[in-house]
N, C-alpha and C positions, 0 to 999 in steps of 0.2 A: 290641498287646502291647508294652509298654515293656521294654527290656532292652539288654544289650550287643549291639553290632553287629559284624560281621566287620571286622577292621582295614582291609581293602580295601573301601571303601564303595560305590564306583561305578566302572564301566567305561563310558565314553562314546565313541561314534564320530560325528564330524560331517563334513560336506562343507566345501568351501572357503568357502561362504557362511555357515557357522556353523549350518546346520540340522542338528538331531540325527537321525542315521540309525538309530542303535541305542543303547539304554542298558540296562545290566544293574546293578541295585541289590541290595545285600546288607544283611541285618539291619534292625532297626527302631530308632527313636530316641524318647526322651521327647517329648511334645507341644511343649515349648518349643524343641526343636531341629529339628522337622519343617520349619518355614519356612526355616531356614538351609540344610537339605539340598535342599529344593525349589529354592532360588535358585541352585544349582549350574548348572542348565541356563541360567539367565539370565546367568550369567557367561561363557558360551561366546563370544558375539559380541565383547565387549570383550577377552576373552582372545586371540581370533584377531588383533585389532588390536594387542594388546600384543606378541605373539611375532613378528608380521610374517612374515618369510621364514625364521625360525629353524626348524631341523629337529627339534631335541630340546631339552628343558629342564625346568624345574620352576617352579611359582609357589606361594609360601607363603600359606596362608589361616588364620592363627591357629594352632590346634592340628592342623590338617590341611594337606595340600598336594596339588597337582595335578602329576603327571608326564605329559609329553606327547611325542608323536613324530608328525612329519608324513611321510606317504608319498603321493607324487603329490598329488592334490587332496583327500586325506582326512587328518583329524586324529584321533589316538588319545589318549585321556586316561584316566588311572587316578587316582581320587580316594581318598586314603589318610589314615589317622591318622598323626600325627607319629612314633609309636613303631614304625611299619612301616619296616624297613630300606629305605633308598633303592634299593639294588640289587635288592630283591625287586620293588618297584613298577616299576622300570625294565625288569626282565626280563619281567614280565607284559605291559607295554606293548609291548616289542619283539616278543615272540612273537605277540601278537594282530595287530600291524601287518603281520606277514609272512603270517599265515593268512587275514586278511579280504579283501584285494583280489581274489583269484580268485573268492571267493564273491560279492562285490559286483557282479561282472560278470554274474552269473546272475540268475535270477528273484527277485522280492521274497520269495517263500516261503522260499527258501534263506537270504536275509538274516535273516529272523526266526528261522530254525532255528539261526543262528550263536550264539545265546545259550548253547546247550549247549556249544559249543566254548569260549566264554568261561568257563563254569563249570568245564570240564575243566582249562583253563589255570590259573585261580585256585586250584582244588583242589590241583593239583600243587605249587604254591608255598606254600600256607597250611597244608595238611594236613587230614585228615578230622575230627579232634577239634574244630577251629574251624569248618570249613566246614559240616558236616552240620547242627548245630543252627540255624545262621543261614540255611540254605537254606529253612527254614520260618518264620522270623521275619516277622511281619506278615501271615501267612496267616489268613484269616477263620476264626474258630471254634477256633483253637489257643490254649489257655490256658497251656501250658508245654511245653517241649521238653527232653528229657534224652538224652544219648548216652553209652554205656559202651563204651570201645574194648577191644581185645584184651588190653591190659595192665592192665585193671581201672580205668582212670582215667575220671573223669566230667566232662562238660561240660553245664551246666544253664542254661537260660534260663527264668525264671518271672516272672509278674506280682508275686507275693508268696510268702512262706514258701518260699524256695528250699531251705532245709534239710529242710523237710517233704516237698517234692517229691522230693528226692534219696533220702530215707529210704524213701519209698513205692516208688520205682523200684528201689532196691537190694533191698528185700524181694521185689518181684515178679520181679526177675532170678533170685534164689535159687530161688524156687518154680518158675520155668520150667525152670531147669537140672535140678532134681530130677525134674520130671515128664516132661522130654524131649518136650514137646508142641509146640515151635516148630520149624518147618522153614524152610529158607533162602528159599523163595519165598512163604511165608505172611505174612499180615497179620492179627494177632489183635486183637479188641476185648475188653478186659477191664475189668470194673467195679472201682472202688476207692473209698475213703472220700473222696478229694479230687476225683475226676473220672473219667469213662470214659477209658480209655487205649488208644491204638492202639500195638501192639508189632510191630516188624519187624526182621529181620536186615538190616543195611545195611553194606556195606564190611566192616571188621574187628570189628564190634561190634553192639550192640543199640540201636535207636532207640525212644524212648517219647514219644508225643504225647498230652498231656492235652487233651481236646476239650470244647467247649461245644456240646452237641447241638442247641441252638436256632439256632446260627449256622453250625455246621460242615456242609460238603457232603462226605460220605464219599467219593463218587466222585472228587471233585477231589483229596482227600487221598491216596486210593489211587493215583491217577495221578501225583501228586507223588512219592510214595515209589518208584514204579516208575521214574520219570524220574531220580531221584537214584541209584538202583541202576545204571541205565544209564550215567550220567555217571562214576560211580566205576569201573565195569567198563572203560570206555574209557580211563580215566587210569592203569590199572595197568600198570606196566612189565613187559615180558617178560624174565624172568630165567632164564638157563641155569645149571644146577647139576649137578655130577657126583655121582651117588649110588653109594657103594661097594657092591660085591656083597653083603657081609655085612649091609648095612643095607636091602637092597631090600625084604624082607618087611615090616619096620616102616614103611618109607616108603609102601608100597602101602596098608597099613592106615590110616596117618595120612591119606593122600590120599583114601581113601574117606570119611573123616569130613569132610574139608575140602570135598569135593564136595557133601555134604549141607548144609554151613554156608554156602558161598559160591557165587555163580554162576560164578565163574572160579577154582575151587578150587585147581587146580594152580599157577597163577601166584601166588596168595596164599600157598600153602604155601612155594613156593620163595623168595618175598620174605621171609617170616617167618624161614625158615632162614638166609638171607643176613644178615638183621638181627642175629640172635642170634650168628652166627659172627663178625660184625664186632665184637661186644662181648666176644669172647674165648672163647666156648664151642666145644667140638669138635662135629663133625657129629653124632655119636651122641647126645651129651648134649642138643644143641639139638632133635634130632628127637624124642627121648623126651619132652622138656618140652612140645613142641607137641602130641604125641599125647595126653598126659594132659590138657592144657588143652582140646583139641578134644573129647575124650571127655566132659569135664565139662559141655560146653555142649549136648550132644545128649540 
C-alpha cells in the first residue's frame, strides 16, 4: 500500500559491531523509495565509523536525518523526516536508550517484545491521529486505513480515491452512531461499495480498515488491532482531577459511557476533561460537552 508514512520512519538499535539488534519501521513508501529505505540498515556500519566515540549527534540524509545516541556498547538511531522537530526525534532516542539496556540483559524473547515499548514511546510524542493509521501501513491485505479521532478529525491512508474512502467511512460512522451497535471491545466486519471494512474503537476514536479478502488474514488483523489497543492503553497518562460534589452525578453518568467506549475509560475521561479545561472551559461545561459527545457515540 503506497501512501504517507509516519514522520518517524525507523527506530534502530545496533551493537558496537554495527549488527542490528532490533528495528521498528513505520508506514509504507512508494516502490521507488523502498530501496532507499532498505539501505538505511546498510548505512549502519559506515555510520558507526563516522561517529566514532561520539555519544550523541545527527547525520543528514537528504530530506531525512538520523538522530543517534550511544549507551555503553549500544547505538540507538531514530530515522526521521526533515520536518520532524529535532527535539522530538532526540527525545524519542533518549527515552528508548534509557529503557532498552535493562531489557537487553534479559532473554531474547524480551528483546523482541521491546517493539511494543518503542511503539508506546513514539505514540506519546507523535500522537494517535498520525500513529494509528501508520501502524497498519504495509500490512498484507489492507487496502485503506482511516481513523476518526474524538474531535471529529480524520486521517486517511488509501491507494486511490482518498476522498471516496473518507466519504464512505464518514457515512458508516454516522450509521454506527445511530444504531449504537459498536461496543468498545468489538471488531465489526461491514460490507461497503468500495471494500469490506473492519471497524473498531481504538484509543479516542474509530478505526476503519478496508481489506482485500483474497490477501488479508483476519486473525492477524484482529491481533494487530488488539495489540494497538494495548499500546495505546499503556501510553495513557494517569491524570488526577477534582470532581466538585454538585457535578458528581453527571460525572458518574459520563464515566459509565466512557467505560463502554474505552478500555481505560476513567483515564480517558479525565484526560479529555483536562484538555478542554486547558482550552478555557469550566469543569461543568466541559463535562456536559463530553457527556453529549460520548452519548452520541453509543
